[in-house]
C-alpha positions in Angstrom: 0.0 -0.1 0.0 2.6 2.6 0.8 5.0 1.2 -1.7 3.1 3.1 -4.4 1.9 6.0 -2.1 2.5 9.0 -4.7 1.3 8.0 -7.9 -0.4 10.8 -10.6 -4.2 10.1 -9.7 -3.5 10.7 -6.2 -2.3 14.1 -7.2 -5.3 14.7 -9.1 -7.6 13.6 -6.3 -5.6 15.9 -4.1 -5.9 18.9 -6.6 -9.9 18.3 -7.2 -10.4 18.5 -3.5 -8.5 21.5 -3.0 -10.6 23.3 -5.9 -13.7 22.2 -4.0 -12.7 23.4 -0.8 -11.1 26.6 -1.5 -12.7 27.4 -5.0 -11.3 28.3 -8.4 -11.3 31.7 -7.7 -9.2 31.9 -4.7 -6.5 29.3 -6.0 -4.8 32.0 -8.1 -5.1 34.7 -5.7 -3.5 32.3 -2.6 -0.7 31.2 -5.4 0.2 34.8 -6.3 0.6 35.7 -2.5 2.4 32.6 -1.8 4.7 33.7 -4.5 5.2 37.1 -3.1 5.9 35.6 0.5 8.5 33.2 -1.1 10.3 36.2 -2.9 10.0 38.5 0.3 11.7 35.7 2.5 14.5 35.3 0.0 15.2 39.0 -0.5 15.3 39.3 3.7 17.5 36.1 3.8 19.8 37.3 1.4 19.8 40.7 3.0 20.8 39.2 6.5 23.5 37.1 4.7 24.8 40.3 3.2 24.5 42.1 6.5 26.5 39.4 8.2 29.4 39.7 5.9 29.3 43.5 6.2 30.8 44.1 9.9 33.6 41.6 9.3 34.8 43.9 6.2 33.9 47.0 8.2 37.4 48.7 10.1 37.0 50.0 13.5 37.4 53.7 13.9 39.6 55.3 16.9 37.9 57.4 19.4 38.5 61.1 19.1 41.6 62.6 21.1 40.3 63.3 25.1 36.9 60.6 24.4 36.3 58.0 27.1 35.4 54.8 25.9 31.6 55.2 27.2 31.0 58.8 26.0 29.0 57.7 23.1 27.1 55.3 25.4 25.7 57.7 27.8 23.2 60.9 26.4 25.0 64.0 27.2 21.9 65.4 29.4 22.5 62.4 31.6 26.1 62.8 32.3 27.2 63.8 35.5 30.2 66.2 35.8 32.8 65.4 38.3 
């Protein structure tokens, strides 16, 4: 029974069930939105891959003379004078 589990007529039955359940008008819209989603996922994955490679190529910049290591982390209005 499971040896020949996926024959062409099985796919035909599944396609007919989808058409009956979702209707012929909804299927093109669903396929179009699925294609858009996959395209967005692919572009986001590529952006993450490119973003991951960018910091390795970035060279660190030395702080200006007289600046402390944490001067950029504390807002100017929150700093306390010694």
